[in-house]
C-alpha angles and dihedrals in degrees: 000000000000119000111258141149092289096061094078087074093064110104095017124128117247133189111223121207110248096017126108101219139025128280134205125232107238103176144350119220104199098181091055094035096235136134118199122216123194118211133187117298090033096283112155123196130188122222130184113265126248095356093070091060094043093050093047095245089124121039113192124209098208109182095192139341114236 
């Protein structure tokens, strides 16, 4: 995957609607339109990208954009 504006999200904490704790974005698959979030106990879920952010399903806690 080429570095682009989306890569600053990788490694950031996100709050997922309907989940208790926080997750961490592990990768973004642009051709498929998916963002993968890793939760505790090594559970990884895929969400549609960028619709999940636009609909408020994922709320990112970006500290700073590089």
